[in-house]
N, C-alpha and C positions, 0 to 999 in steps of 0.2 A: 458871601455873607453867611454866618452861622445863625441859625434860628433855634430858639428853645421852645419845646412843646411839652406841656405837662398834662398828665391825665390822672384824675382821682387822687389828688394830694390831700389826704385826710388821715391823721393818726388816730388809732383806737383810743389813745389816752390823752389826746390833745385837748386843752381847755379852750381852744379857739380853732375855728375853721379857716382863719385867714393865713393860710400857709403860702409861703413865697418860695419860688425857685430862684436862687441867686445866679448871677452871671458866671460864677466859678463852679456851678453845679451843686453847691450846698443848699440845704433847706432850712428855712427859719420861719418864724411867725411875725406878723406885722404888729401884734398887740401884746407880745410877751408871753404868749401861750407856750406850754411845754409839751413835749412829745418824747416818746421812749427812745427812738433811734432813727437816724436817717434810713436805716434798712427797711423801715416800714413803708417807705415811699419809693415810687418808681418815677424817674425823670428821664426824658428822652431828649438828647441834644441832636437835632437834625441839621444836616448840611445841604444847602441848595445844590442842584445840579449845575454843571458848567459846560459850556461849549468851547472847545479849544480849536476846532477847525471844521470847515465845511468844504466838501469837494464833490463835483466841480462847483466852482463859485462864480464862473463867468459863462456867458452864452448858454444859459440854462433854458431849455425849451420844454414844451409839453411832452410827457412820456419819458423824460430823462429820469434816471435814478440818481438821487443825491445822498451822499454819506455824511452823517453828522458824528463827529468824534468828540468825546468829553468824559465827564464823570457823573455818577449819580442817576443814570437812566434806569427806568424799569418799564414793564409792559403796559403801564397805564399812561404813558406819555402821549400828550396831544401836541400838535404842531399848527402854528398859524404864521402865514407870511403876510407882512404889512408893507405896503408901498409908502413912498414919501407923500402921497396924496391920501393916505389913510384908507387905502383900498385893501381890505382884509380878504385873504384866501385861507379858508379852513381846510387843511389837508384831510381828506376822508380817512377814517380809521383803517379801512381796507388797503389804503396806500402806504401805511406805515408798518415797518418790520422792526421789531425789537431783537437785535442780535445778542447784545450783552449790555452790561452796565456802562460800557464805554463806547458803544456803537449802535446807532439807529440809522436806518435808511428809509427814504420815502420816494415815491414816484410822483413827479409833478403832474397835477391834474389838468384837465381841459380848461378849467376856470382861470388858469394862469395867463392873464391877458398881457403877455410880454410886449407884443407889438403895439398895443394901444397905449400902454403906460411908458414904455421906454425908459425905465428907471430901475434903481436897485430896490431890493426887498429886504426888510429886517426879518429875522427868524426868531420866533418865540416858541420855546419848548416848556411845556407845563406838565409836571408830574401830578396826576390826579390823586394818587394815594397820599400825598403830603400837602398838596396845594402850593408847592414851591416851583419857581420858574427860573429859566436861564434865557438870556437874550444875546443875539449877535446882530449888530447894526450893519446895514448895507452889506449883507452877507451873500446875497444872490444877485448877480449882475444880469439883468434882462438884455437879450441881444437887441441891438439897434439895427434891425434889418431894413433894407431899402423898401420904400413904400410900394414899389411896383412888382415885388416878388414875394413869394410865400416861404415861410420856414417850416410849416407843419403839414398842411394838407390842401388838397384841391377839391373843388365842388363842381357838379354838373347840375344845372337848373333847368327844369321844364323840357320842352322840345316836342317833337312830333314823331310818333312811331306809326307803322302801317296800320295798327289797330285803332289808335286814338290820339288826341292831344294828351300830353302828360303833365301832371302836377307834382312830380317827384322832385325832391331835393336830395341829391346823393353826394357822398363824400368818399375820398380815398386818401390814404396816407402817402406822404413823400418819403418817409424813412424806410419803408419796406415796399416791395412789389406785391400789391394786394388788390383784391376786388373791392368795389365800392359797396357802401351800405346806404340804405334809405334813412334819412334823418328828419324829414318833415315834408310839409305840403305847401304849395303855392297859394296865393290869394285866389287864383283861377288857373285853369289849364292854359298856359301861354307858350308860345313859340315865336320864332323870328323876332326876338327882343334883343336889346343890347345887354352886356354884362359888365359891371364895374365892381371893384373891391376897395373898401376902406380898410383901416387897421382893425375894425371891430365888426364890420357888416358887409354882406354882399348885396348888390343892387341890380335889379333888372328894370328896363324902361322901354316903353312902347311894346307892341305885339300885334300880331295879326288876329288874335282872339278878340271877339266882339266885346266892347266895353272896356278894353284894356289898352287901346292904341295910344292913349296919352298919359297913362299912369306910370308913376315911379314906385317900385315896390322894394322892400328891404327885409332881410333876415339877419339875425345876430349869429356870429360865429361861436360865441361863448356857450350859449345854451341851446343853439340850433332849434329855436322856436319856429313855428310856421311863419310864412311871409306876411307882412302887413303893407298896406297901401299908405305911402307917406307924402305923396305930392303928385304934381302933374307936369308934363312937358309943355312947351309953348305951342307945339304943333303935334297933332295926332300922326303917328307913323308906325311902320313896321319895317323889318330888315335893316335897322341901323347898326352901326358899330359903336363900341364903347371904349372910352379911355378914362384915365384917372390920375390926378395928382395926389399929394398927401392930404389935401383938404377938400377936394371937389371931384365929383363924377361928371363925365361928359357923354352926351348922346349925339352921334355924328351922322348926319344924312338920314337915309331911309326913304321908303315909299310912303306917301306920295310927295313929300317934301324932301328932296335930296340934297339941299344945300345947307340947311340950318345946323349950326353947332350949338347945342344947349348945354348949360352948366347948372348943377345943383349942389348945394353944400352937404358935407358929411356931418357937420356939427349939429345941425338942426334938421328936422323933417320939414322940408320946404319945397315949393314949386321951383321949376327950372327957369332960367333966364336965357335969352338969345344973346350969345356973345361973339358970333362970327359966322362965316360961311366957308364951305369947302371950295376947292379950286374948280370943281365941277360937281354936278349933282350926282351923288352916289347912293346906291343901295347894294346890299349884300357885300359891302366892303368888310375888311378885317381890321380890328383895332390893336395897337400896341402903345405902350407908355414908357417913356424914359422918366427920369426924375424931374425933367424940366419941360418936356414937350409931349404932346399927343401925336400919334401917327395913325393914318388910315391907308390901307394898301389894297389894291385891286378893286373889284366891284363892278356893278352894272351901272351905266350912266343914266341919268334922268334928263330930259323926258324921253330918251330913246331906249326902251327896255330891251331891245334886241341887240344892243351894242355894249360890250364890256371892255374894260381897260385894265392896264397893269400899273397905273399910277401909284406912287407913294406920296401922300400928302403929309404935311407937318404943320402944327399950330402950337404956339407957346402957352404955357400955364400961367406965366407971370403977368401977362396982359390979355385982355379980351380982344382977340384979333382974328382975322381971316386966316385960312390955311393957304400954304403955298405948295406947289408941285416941286418935289426935290429929287425925284428919281423914278426908276421903273423896276418892276419885278422881272424875272428872267423869262416868263412866258406871257404872251398876250391873251386878252380876253379871259381873265381868270377871276373868279368870284366864289364866295362861300367857303373860304379857307379858314383854318384855325390860326389864331394869333398868339404869340408868346414874346417875352422879352427877358434878356439877361441884363446885367448891369451896364452892358456896353452896346448891345445889338438888339434889333427887332427881328422877329421871325414870322414868315407866312408859310403855313403848312397845308399841303393838299389843295383842295378847291376844285373848280370845274371850269373848262372852256367848252370845247366840243364834247368832251368826256371828262370823267373824274381824273384828278391828277394825284401823283404821289410825291411831288417835289417839295423839299424843305428849302425855302429861300431865306437868306440872311442879309440884312442891311445895317450899316453902322449908325450909331447915334452921334458920333463925334463929327462926322462930315455928312454933307448932303450928297448921297451917292446912290448908284443903282445897286440892286440886290445881286447876290451870287448864289448859285445852286450849291448847297453844302451837304445834301443827303437826301434820303428817300424814306417815306413812310413804309410800313409793313405791307400796305395795300393802298391803291388809289382810292381816295374818298373825298366827298364834298359835304358842305354844311356841318363842319366839325366844331366842337367846343375846345378852346385852348386854355391851358393853365401854365403857370410858371413858378417853379421853386427857385431856390438860390442856385442850384446846380443843373437843373434839367428843364426842358420844355416838355409839356404833355399835350397829347391830342386824344380826345375822348369821343366815342360815338361817330356819327357821320353816316353818309349813304354811299354804298358801293353795290356790287352784285356778288353775293347777297349783302344786305345791309348789315351794319356792324354794331357790336356791343363792346368793342375793344377799348382798353386803356393802354396807350403806348407812350414811351418817353424817348427823348434824344438828349445827349449831353451838350451843354454850352461850352465846355472846355475844349472840345475837339469837334471838327466838322465830320459828323458820323450819321449813319442811318438810325432810324428809330427801332426799338425793340418792344415786343408785346409784354406788358407787365401785369395785366389783369383784365377784368371784365366789369361792365356796368350791371346794375340790378335791372334796369329797364331794357327790354329787348328791342334792338334795332331802332335806336333813337337818334334823330338829327335835329337841326335848327335849335339846339340848346345854347345856353351861355355857360362860359367857364369862369371860375373864381378861385382865389387862393388866400390863405392866411398863414 
């Protein structure tokens, strides 16, 4: 659309100030006034910018560089992404690069809540110098990732180091092999809690810390604010495992109530409800989640704390039901492992029986089967936090001799050993929880 903009249209000899810029660019007066010549007047005919293409336009994630091609761009351009639910993301000025009048690039900011919205975004480009805009509808396709894996980054929450209880919230990227950074604080210094992840927040539940044994705590992935207390479990406990569907978090077993499966909603900040029981009473088990079922592997049985097992338990998300024993890990008496999941398999990494273990076990989601040994950690460790991206499983921290700050990953596509890819901020931390977005 062409837009006409006029500035200071007044002739020195005109008998009227009612001067009009016509659509054809000529100048006249609305009340018959006269003027010497059109040359005394300056009229600007402005053309709005256009967007002809955007790439990449699908599976766009945080940190990606997006190219906008069109016409009429300048260095004053602003960019806004709008979802179908009218959620606006203003691209920070520092994320926008003006290349030339036909090309602008921007880096997708952390506020791009792709996994929460799971929908397309409109792109609005506004030229501040003229006030003119261009729009491209449904231009960016948000990736529809599985709810049990992360696209962007992993988190390590709380834990216990030799020096003290920890209240750190740390994150590390999946796109590069990097160290973690400290991004916030917990409600209280907690450890031996469960960890679950929704599409917008990470949750911890239970803990050995005084006053936190029945609490449910939440932190937001988008702005990485400090944790808040959002509800209570049905039973006070520590050393539980965590599982999650697309709509609910689960807290499984733990000490001193080893059998209860609690469920709490992601949509509201609410207390948990008791929805079933484990096949045996477990503490220090490890949680995995498929899209349809929750799993718990290994652990120490209750009420016999000296006996540990290698059981793999499964319970459905669709109904509130008890868990069933569907298989075994490759080693007996194993607890305190890290848990991960690909789209088709669950993983149990490390842990302890008589000593710390380095085994990576894998079991299928499609059938109820025993696990197989598919690789090794870089070192034997126990009380590890596990995270899952689309392509890799991660194990962070944990105890060995000496204790560990390691971030390591192993691929889902092949049965392989883990590799060291970074370090945690917190020195020698274990009993943490792992999360991903």
